C-alpha positions as CSV (number, residue, x, y, z in Angstrom):
1,M,12.0,4.8,19.2
2,P,15.1,6.8,20.6
3,E,18.4,4.7,19.9
4,P,21.9,5.2,20.9
5,G,24.0,7.2,18.4
6,G,21.7,9.8,17.8
7,R,19.4,8.4,14.9
8,P,16.2,9.6,14.6
9,A,12.9,8.6,16.5
10,G,10.6,6.4,14.5
11,C,7.7,4.3,14.4
12,A,6.5,0.9,13.2
13,L,3.7,-0.2,11.0
14,V,2.2,-3.8,11.0
15,T,-0.3,-4.7,8.2
16,G,-3.0,-7.0,8.8
17,A,-2.7,-6.5,12.7
18,S,-6.0,-6.9,14.0
19,R,-5.5,-10.5,14.9
20,G,-3.4,-13.8,14.9
21,I,0.2,-13.1,13.7
22,G,0.1,-9.6,13.1
23,A,-1.6,-8.6,16.3
24,A,1.2,-10.7,18.3
25,I,3.9,-8.7,16.2
26,A,2.2,-5.3,17.1
27,K,2.2,-5.9,20.6
28,S,5.6,-7.4,20.7
29,L,7.2,-4.4,18.9
30,A,5.2,-2.0,21.1
31,A,6.6,-4.0,24.1
32,D,10.2,-3.2,22.8
33,G,9.4,0.5,22.9
34,W,8.2,1.2,19.2
35,P,5.0,3.4,18.7
36,V,2.8,1.1,16.5
37,A,0.4,1.8,13.8
38,V,-2.1,-1.5,13.8
39,N,-3.6,-1.9,10.2
40,Y,-6.7,-3.6,9.4
41,R,-8.8,-3.9,6.4
42,S,-12.2,-4.8,8.1
43,D,-11.9,-6.1,11.6
44,G,-12.0,-2.5,13.2
45,D,-13.1,-4.2,16.7
46,G,-10.0,-6.5,16.5
47,A,-7.7,-3.6,15.7
48,A,-9.0,-1.4,18.5
49,G,-8.7,-4.4,20.9
50,V,-4.8,-4.7,19.7
51,V,-4.4,-0.8,20.5
52,A,-6.3,-1.2,23.8
53,E,-3.8,-4.0,24.8
54,I,-0.8,-2.0,23.9
55,E,-2.0,1.0,25.6
56,Q,-2.9,-0.7,28.6
57,A,0.7,-2.0,28.9
58,G,2.2,1.3,28.6
59,G,2.6,1.7,24.8
60,S,1.7,3.7,22.2
61,A,-0.5,2.7,19.2
62,V,-3.2,3.7,16.8
63,A,-5.5,1.7,14.3
64,L,-5.4,2.6,10.7
65,A,-7.9,1.2,8.2
66,A,-6.6,0.2,4.8
67,D,-6.7,-2.7,2.0
68,V,-3.1,-2.9,1.3
69,A,-4.3,-4.0,-2.3
70,G,-5.5,-0.4,-3.1
71,P,-3.0,1.5,-5.2
72,D,-3.4,4.2,-2.7
73,A,-3.0,2.7,0.4
74,A,0.9,2.8,1.1
75,D,0.7,6.4,1.0
76,G,-2.2,7.0,3.3
77,L,-0.9,4.5,5.7
78,L,2.7,5.8,5.9
79,A,1.2,9.4,6.1
80,G,-1.4,8.2,8.7
81,A,1.3,6.4,10.9
82,E,3.6,9.4,10.5
83,A,0.9,12.3,11.1
84,H,-0.2,10.4,14.3
85,F,3.0,9.9,15.8
86,G,5.3,12.7,14.5
87,V,8.0,10.5,13.5
88,P,8.8,8.6,10.3
89,V,8.0,4.9,10.0
90,L,11.3,3.2,10.5
91,A,9.9,-0.4,10.9
92,L,7.5,-1.7,8.6
93,V,6.1,-5.4,8.7
94,N,4.3,-6.7,5.9
95,N,2.3,-9.2,7.2
96,A,-1.3,-8.6,5.5
97,G,-2.2,-11.5,3.3
98,I,-5.0,-13.7,2.0
99,S,-5.5,-17.1,0.4
100,A,-7.8,-18.4,-2.2
101,D,-6.9,-22.0,-2.4
102,N,-7.6,-24.3,-5.6
103,L,-5.6,-26.6,-7.7
104,I,-4.0,-24.5,-10.5
105,S,-6.1,-25.9,-13.1
106,M,-9.1,-24.3,-11.1
107,I,-7.6,-21.0,-10.0
108,S,-9.5,-18.0,-11.9
109,D,-7.7,-15.1,-13.0
110,D,-9.7,-13.0,-10.2
111,E,-8.3,-15.5,-7.6
112,W,-4.6,-15.3,-8.9
113,Q,-4.7,-11.7,-9.0
114,S,-6.3,-10.9,-5.6
115,V,-3.7,-13.1,-3.8
116,L,-0.6,-11.4,-5.5
117,D,-2.2,-7.9,-5.5
118,T,-2.5,-8.4,-1.3
119,N,0.5,-10.4,-0.7
120,L,3.0,-9.2,-2.8
121,T,2.1,-6.0,-4.7
122,G,0.7,-4.2,-1.4
123,A,4.2,-5.0,0.3
124,F,6.2,-3.8,-2.9
125,R,4.1,-0.5,-2.6
126,L,4.5,-0.1,1.1
127,T,8.4,-0.6,1.0
128,R,8.7,1.7,-1.9
129,R,7.1,4.4,0.2
130,A,8.6,3.6,3.5
131,L,12.2,3.6,2.0
132,K,12.2,7.4,1.2
133,S,12.0,7.8,5.0
134,M,14.4,5.0,6.0
135,M,17.1,6.3,3.6
136,R,16.9,10.0,4.9
137,A,17.3,8.5,8.5
138,R,19.9,6.3,7.4
139,F,18.2,3.4,9.5
140,G,15.4,1.2,8.7
141,R,14.1,-2.3,9.3
142,I,11.8,-4.1,6.8
143,V,10.5,-7.3,8.0
144,N,8.3,-9.3,5.0
145,I,6.2,-12.1,6.4
146,S,6.3,-15.1,3.8
147,S,5.6,-18.5,4.4
148,V,7.0,-22.0,4.2
149,V,4.9,-22.4,1.4
150,G,7.4,-20.0,-0.5
151,L,10.0,-22.7,0.0
152,R,8.3,-25.9,-0.4
153,A,5.5,-27.0,-2.7
154,N,1.9,-27.3,-1.2
155,P,-0.8,-28.5,-3.4
156,G,-3.7,-26.0,-4.0
157,Q,-1.7,-22.9,-3.4
158,A,0.0,-22.1,-6.4
159,N,-1.2,-18.3,-6.2
160,Y,-0.2,-18.1,-2.5
161,A,3.2,-19.8,-3.0
162,A,3.9,-17.5,-6.0
163,A,3.3,-14.3,-3.9
164,K,4.9,-15.6,-0.9
165,A,8.2,-16.7,-2.9
166,G,8.1,-13.4,-4.7
167,L,8.1,-11.7,-1.3
168,I,11.4,-13.6,-0.5
169,A,13.1,-12.6,-3.7
170,M,12.0,-8.8,-3.4
171,T,13.3,-8.8,0.2
172,R,16.7,-10.0,-0.8
173,T,16.8,-7.3,-3.8
174,V,15.9,-4.7,-1.4
175,T,19.0,-5.9,0.6
176,V,21.4,-5.1,-1.8
177,E,20.0,-2.0,-2.9
178,V,19.6,-0.3,0.5
179,A,22.0,-1.9,3.1
180,R,24.8,0.7,2.9
181,R,22.3,2.9,4.1
182,G,22.0,1.2,7.5
183,I,18.7,-0.5,6.4
184,T,17.9,-4.1,6.8
185,A,15.4,-6.2,4.8
186,N,14.6,-9.9,6.0
187,T,12.0,-12.2,5.7
188,V,10.2,-14.5,8.3
189,A,8.6,-17.8,7.0
190,P,6.1,-19.3,9.2
191,G,4.9,-22.8,8.8
192,W,1.6,-24.1,10.6
193,I,0.8,-21.4,13.3
194,D,-2.1,-21.8,15.8
195,T,-4.6,-18.7,15.0
196,D,-8.3,-18.3,14.4
197,M,-7.7,-19.0,10.6
198,T,-6.5,-22.4,11.4
199,A,-8.4,-23.4,14.1
200,G,-10.2,-26.5,13.6
201,V,-8.2,-27.3,10.6
202,E,-5.3,-29.1,12.1
203,S,-6.5,-32.5,12.0
204,G,-3.3,-34.6,12.4
205,L,-1.3,-32.2,10.4
206,S,1.3,-31.9,12.9
207,V,2.5,-35.4,12.1
208,N,4.2,-33.9,9.3
209,I,6.0,-31.6,11.2
210,P,9.3,-32.5,13.2
211,A,8.3,-30.6,16.3
212,R,5.0,-32.3,16.2
213,R,3.1,-29.4,17.1
214,P,1.9,-25.8,15.5
215,G,3.6,-22.9,16.3
216,T,2.2,-19.6,18.2
217,P,1.7,-16.1,16.9
218,E,3.9,-15.2,19.6
219,E,6.9,-17.4,18.4
220,V,6.6,-15.8,15.1
221,A,6.7,-12.3,16.6
222,A,9.5,-12.8,18.7
223,C,11.6,-13.3,15.7
224,V,10.3,-10.2,13.9
225,S,11.0,-8.3,17.3
226,F,14.7,-9.7,17.0
227,L,14.9,-8.6,13.2
228,A,13.7,-4.9,14.0
229,S,16.1,-4.5,16.8
230,D,19.7,-3.3,17.1
231,A,21.0,-6.4,17.8
232,A,19.8,-7.8,14.1
233,G,21.9,-4.8,12.5
234,Y,24.1,-7.4,10.6
235,V,21.1,-9.8,9.6
236,N,20.1,-8.8,6.0
237,G,18.6,-10.7,3.3
238,A,17.8,-13.6,5.4
239,V,14.9,-15.9,5.8
240,L,14.4,-16.9,8.8
241,T,11.7,-20.1,9.1
242,V,9.4,-20.3,12.2
243,D,8.3,-23.8,11.3
244,G,9.0,-26.6,13.6
245,G,11.4,-27.8,11.1
246,L,8.9,-28.5,8.4
247,A,11.3,-27.0,5.5
248,A,14.3,-28.8,6.8
């Protein structure tokens, strides 16, 4: 994505982008001119559909398979995106996430570890790898998708909350370490968002949301697009809630 001032062109990588919030983010960034690597773990058809939509709209995209929880996933994803587009990843959106809900007295070690491995450790490894290119370019945009659950308690989600709160803390630390290199790191914390994963679960939950409705993936994506843009160059270490006022 060429920018004024002669900084290097780059591409974007969005993890967990075969559907829902991730797919909306990938399409939004592509509309902004970023070549986008669409990561998926198992939904190859969904990722291919996102790529097709982007290309039909005149953008450039590629689908890349990887489980971000794997220790070698970060190197593979970044290298794959860079090889395909011929430019470094200068916009990283860590969106991939899983949940394994249960009361804390019932959460198994595997349920705890799997959620942290995907939602937090995967984002750490990808950020660590992406920063190398960003620091050389003296430009980068890192956007981590946390959750309102990382800001306020929700029974049955101790593992998910710990991972999402850890993501916020990690993002802030990245900010103070690399802001002088022209790199921003911010967090978007969605609340109740209407996706395939939440379909049929709403059942009156909107009454707890000041806006009295769930959000849309596109509303989350719009915030990510802003944080990835030049207009957000002085926004760093922020937590942007997209939750209809739930965390207010």
